[in-house]
N, C-alpha and C positions, 0 to 999 in steps of 0.2 A: 345514394351512386354519390360517388367522390368527386370533384369537380379537381382537376389539376390546376396549379396558380401557376407553375413553369409554361412558357409556351412548348409546343410540342417537335419544333424545328428553331436551333439556333439561339435557343438560352434569352437571358436578359441582354440587351444590348447597349452599353454606354461606350460613348467617344473615348472616355481615360476611366481609368481606376480610382477608386477613393483612395488607397494605399500611395500610389504615384502623387496624386495630387498633395497629398498632406504632406509628403516628402520634400516636395518643391515648393509649397507655398513657403513651408518652416525653413526653406531654405534661400526665402527671398527672391525665387526666381519669376515671380507674377504670372503663372502659370495659366492660360488660357483666359488672359487680360483679367487676371485677380488684381488687386492693388497690393502695393509692395509693403512689404515687413522687413523689419529691423532681426535678421536672424537669430543675433544675440539676447534680445527681449523677448520673443516668439509671438504668441496670438492664444488669444482663451478658443477653448473649444468651441462654443456656440458661434464665433466668428468664424472660424477653420470649417466648422458646418454649412453656414450661411455661404461661405464664398464658394464651398463647394456646391452646391445646390444650385447658384447664379452661374458658374461656371457651364455646367451642365445643360441649364436652360438656355444661356447663349450658344452654347454649340447645337444645342435642339434647334433653335431659331433659324440658326444661319445657314444648317443644313437643309432645312425645308425652304427658306427663303433662297436660297440657290437651285433646289430642285424645280421650284414653280416658274423662275425664271427662265431657266433652263427649256422647259417646257412652251412656257410662253412665246419665248424667242422663235423656237422650232416651228410652233404653231402660225406663227407672224411671217417667219421667214427673214427675221433681222438678227442684229450681233446683241450677243450677252451684253447688259447693261449693268456696271458695279453701283451706279447710281439706284437704278430697280433693285436692284438686290440691298442695299441699304433700307431702303424703304420698306421692304417686305419684311426685313429683318428687325424692324422697330416693329412693326404689326405684331409680327409673330409673337416677338422676346414680351410684349404688354399682354398677348393673351394666354401666353403657356402657367399654368397654375402653378404656383410655388409650391402646396404641398402635394402634384401628383408628380417631383422631378425624385427622383434620387431614394435614399434612405429617411426615417425619420429621425429625430434626435435621437430618443431613445438606443435606436438602431446604430447611429453613430458612437455614442458614448459607449457603447458596449465594444463596439469596432475598436475604438480610441483606447480603451484599457488596453488591449491585447497590445498594442503597441507599443504601452508602457511596461505591461510584462516581458514585452521582448527586450526592452531596454532602448529601445529607436527613440522615445520621446522621454521626457524628462520635464516637471515643474519647474520651473526658474526660479521660484519665491516671490515674484511678482505677484500682486493682486489690484484687482481695480472696483470697486462698488458695481453691483448689479441692480437692473430695474427692479430687479426684485426686492432689495433691499430698501427701494423710496417705500415702499407700504409695508414692509417687516424688517425693521433693522438689524434684526438676527439673523438673520438668513445667509446664504453661501455667497460671498463674492467672488469676481470673477478670477479665475487662476490662469496663469500664463505657462504656455508650453512651446518648450524648442526644441530639436532635432539633437540627437547626444550624436559620438565618435562613432559610436557602436549603428546607430542608424543612416549615418553618412555611407560607412565602408559596408551597408547591405546591398548583394545585387540586384537589381531592377528586377529580377524572377520574383526575389522574394516578397519584394515591395507589391508587386501585381498580385499577390495570394501568399498575406501572411497567414492566415488559416493554416493552408497546408504546411506552410515552413514551421510553424507554432506545431503543429501533431507530428510532422518529422523530428522536432529535437526534442519533445516529451516522446517519443515512442523506445519503450525498452529496448538494448542491444541485445542480439545472441549474439552467442559464440563466447561469451565473458567467464 
């Protein structure tokens, strides 16, 4: 018997998409409390992936904290306390495992390579040493990526679903 991995109702829920996060992060907009970067320098894939996962953990933790505080305030007949929400958020943020949130790094690299194929993201040529090189000096260094003009001009709907955009772009045209 096959076990369905996708939930039967609603699909996989994310408060925001990976593509949109990458775009906003590389534009230096600090999405979802991610640290600021210089858009002309960009950031390495590993840093972008890490910040995406941490942003999802923060959003998930805040959502849980707000839901629990609303429930407790209603049960106790009191007003909702922002300080209580902050305490609950800190507890949830510390409890949510990093590995259970969002995609694995390999999936992120595959997704990111699609953005490179679409010419929305490009390597800046800047590199920095990686932790891997401490033990293996010939290992790969960290390459920095920035958003291109084509990526800036791409509509939000395409950033929300770049796979669909790529399929439609590669679909053979009929009638020619």
